[in-house]
C-alpha positions in Angstrom: 0.0 0.0 0.0 1.4 3.4 -1.0 2.6 6.1 1.4 0.2 8.6 -0.2 -2.8 6.5 0.7 -1.6 6.2 4.3 -0.9 9.9 4.4 -4.4 10.7 3.3 -5.7 8.5 6.2 -3.4 10.2 8.6 -4.8 13.6 7.6 -8.3 12.4 8.1 -7.4 10.9 11.5 -5.9 14.2 12.6 -9.4 15.7 12.3 -11.5 12.8 13.5 -9.3 11.0 16.1 -10.1 7.8 14.3 -7.5 5.9 12.2 -9.0 2.9 10.3 -7.0 0.9 7.8 -8.4 -2.6 7.3 -7.8 -5.3 4.6 -4.8 -3.5 3.1 -2.1 -6.2 3.5 0.0 -4.1 5.9 2.9 -6.0 7.3 3.8 -3.5 9.9 2.3 -0.9 12.2 2.3 2.4 10.2 5.1 4.6 11.5 3.2 7.7 10.3 0.9 7.3 13.3 3.7 8.7 15.5 2.4 12.1 14.6 -1.0 11.3 16.1 -0.1 10.0 19.5 -1.7 12.9 21.2 -5.1 12.9 19.5 -6.0 9.4 18.4 -9.0 7.8 20.3 -9.5 4.8 17.9 -7.1 2.6 15.9 -8.4 -0.2 13.7 -5.9 -2.2 11.7 -7.8 -5.4 11.5 -7.4 -7.9 8.6 -3.8 -7.1 7.8 -0.5 -9.1 8.2 1.1 -7.2 11.1 3.5 -9.3 13.1 4.5 -7.0 15.9 3.7 -3.6 17.5 6.6 -1.1 17.7 7.3 -0.7 21.5 8.6 2.9 21.2 5.4 4.1 19.5 2.5 2.0 20.8 2.9 3.1 24.4 2.6 6.8 23.5 -1.1 6.7 22.5 -2.1 7.7 26.0 -5.6 9.0 24.9 -6.5 5.8 22.9 -9.8 4.3 23.9 -10.2 1.5 21.3 -7.5 -0.7 19.6 -8.5 -3.4 17.1 -6.0 -5.7 15.5 -8.2 -8.7 14.7 -6.9 -11.1 12.0 -3.3 -10.2 12.0 -0.1 -12.2 12.7 0.8 -11.0 16.2 2.9 -13.4 18.3 3.8 -11.1 21.2 2.6 -7.8 22.7 5.1 -5.2 23.9 5.3 -4.3 27.7 4.6 -0.7 26.6 1.0 -1.6 25.9 0.4 -1.2 29.6 0.9 2.6 29.2 -2.6 2.9 27.5 -4.4 4.0 30.7 -7.5 5.2 28.8 -7.9 2.1 26.7 -11.5 0.7 27.1 -11.8 -1.8 24.2 -9.0 -4.2 23.0 -9.7 -6.6 20.1 -7.0 -9.1 19.2 -9.0 -12.0 17.8 -7.3 -14.5 15.4 -3.7 -13.8 16.0 -0.9 -16.1 17.4 -0.6 -14.9 21.0 0.5 -17.3 23.6 0.6 -14.9 26.6 0.0 -11.3 27.6 2.7 -8.9 28.7 3.3 -8.5 32.5 2.1 -4.9 32.3 -1.3 -5.9 31.0 -2.8 -5.4 34.5 -2.1 -1.7 34.2 -4.8 -1.2 31.6 -7.0 0.2 34.3 -9.8 1.5 32.1 -10.3 -1.7 30.1 -13.9 -2.9 29.8 -13.9 -5.3 26.8 -11.2 -7.7 25.9 -11.4 -10.0 22.8 -8.7 -12.7 22.5 -10.7 -15.4 20.6 -8.7 -17.6 18.2 -5.2 -17.3 19.7 -2.9 -19.8 21.3 -3.3 -19.0 25.0 -2.8 -22.1 27.2 -4.0 -20.6 30.4 -6.3 -17.9 31.9 -4.0 -14.8 31.9 -3.5 -13.9 35.6 -3.1 -10.2 34.7 -6.8 -9.9 34.1 -7.5 -10.2 37.8 -6.1 -6.7 38.4 -8.6 -5.1 36.0 -11.4 -3.7 38.1 -13.6 -2.3 35.2 -13.4 -5.3 32.9 -16.9 -6.3 31.9 -16.5 -8.8 29.0 -13.7 -11.2 28.2 -13.7 -13.5 25.2 -11.1 -16.3 25.4 -12.9 -18.7 23.1 -11.0 -20.8 20.5 -7.7 -21.0 22.5 -5.9 -23.9 24.1 -6.9 -23.4 27.8 -7.2 -26.7 29.7 -8.4 -25.6 33.1 -9.9 -22.7 35.0 -7.7 -22.0 38.1 -8.6 -20.7 41.6 -7.6 -17.2 40.7 -10.7 -16.9 38.5 -12.6 -16.0 41.7 -10.8 -12.6 41.7 -12.1 -11.6 38.2 -14.6 -8.7 38.2 -16.1 -9.6 34.8 -19.8 -9.8 33.9 -19.3 -12.2 30.9 -16.7 -14.8 30.4 -16.4 -16.8 27.2 -14.4 -20.0 27.2 -16.1 -21.7 24.3 -14.1 -24.1 22.1 -11.1 -24.6 24.4 -9.9 -27.9 26.0 -11.2 -27.3 29.5 -11.6 -30.4 31.6 -11.4 -28.7 35.1 -13.2 -25.7 36.5 -12.3 -24.3 40.0 -15.1 -24.0 42.5 -13.9 -20.4 43.0 -15.6 -19.4 39.8 -18.8 -19.2 41.9 -17.1 -16.4 43.9 -16.9 -14.0 41.0 -18.9 -11.0 42.4 -20.2 -9.7 39.0 -20.2 -12.8 36.8 -23.6 -13.3 35.1 -22.7 -15.1 31.8 -20.4 -18.1 31.6 -19.9 -19.8 28.3 -18.2 -23.2 28.3 -19.5 -24.7 25.1 -17.5 -27.4 23.2 -14.9 -28.2 25.8 -13.8 -31.5 27.5 -15.9 -31.2 30.7 -17.4 -34.2 32.5 -20.4 -33.3 34.5 -18.6 -34.2 37.8 -16.0 -31.5 36.9 -18.6 -28.7 36.8 -18.8 -27.2 40.3 -22.4 -27.5 41.6 -22.0 -24.1 43.3 -22.3 -22.5 39.9 -25.9 -23.5 40.1 -26.6 -23.0 43.7 -24.3 -20.3 45.0 -23.2 -17.9 42.2 -24.5 -14.8 40.4 -24.4 -16.7 37.1 -27.8 -16.5 35.3 -26.7 -17.7 31.8 -24.6 -20.9 31.8 -23.8 -22.3 28.3 -22.3 -25.8 28.4 -23.5 -27.5 25.3 -21.0 -29.7 23.4 -19.2 -31.2 26.5 -18.9 -34.8 27.7 -22.3 -35.0 29.2 -26.0 -34.7 28.2 -27.6 -31.4 29.1 -30.6 -33.2 30.7 -28.2 -34.6 33.3 -27.3 -31.0 34.3 -31.0 -30.4 35.0 -31.0 -33.2 37.6 -28.3 -31.6 39.7 -29.0 -30.0 43.1 -29.2 -26.3 42.8 -30.5 -26.3 39.2 -33.8 -24.8 40.4 -32.0 -21.9 41.9 -30.1 -21.3 38.7 -33.3 -21.4 36.7 -34.8 -18.8 39.0 -31.9 -16.4 38.2 -32.0 -17.3 34.5 -35.8 -16.7 34.2 -35.5 -13.4 36.1 -32.9 -12.0 33.7 -33.8 -13.8 30.5 -35.2 -10.7 28.9 -31.8 -9.0 29.1 -30.2 -11.8 27.0 -32.9 -12.1 24.4 
């Protein structure tokens, strides 16, 4: 893609605060964006071939609220990403990420995180520091278990669909705001699903189709009636 085309987008972004350049075959983060570190609110570079983010540039977008890099070739994220204190939405679906940087827990304004279709092997512990996180999508990764630390998450919705999960910590029932839990198409036996999710949690939408048990067996568990009361009371919100 020619520099003139990028320059035109940069000029537009100077006025709007939005830089969007999708489906252009970009192999690297446009260096021209250095000029816009003080006024960009939104960057969308989805559907390109970007392999890395420049550490010296990315951490300077201190006013950025939304960053989308879906369908690229990212294998690692720089520590400087943690400087984006105003970032509310981060979309990194369909990349090659195996882990998050240690500074990720400093993204204190983050509300929505999408990491579907990566190569994460575990729940990133850094997410437990994020107090305003509402929705986390970790579907289509390689996560095998949900550890005790999950109880510290402040999220409203957690999506673990299409992983390899065979164990779920009972601490998931302690998540104070968790309303929606998606565990479809994993490797769960019914005995590995904590009963407290049904009887003693805030969860009012539990999606577990496509595991190693029949859904009708779930309905026979103690606490299922309590879960159905919560589900029925809030069903209109999820319609």
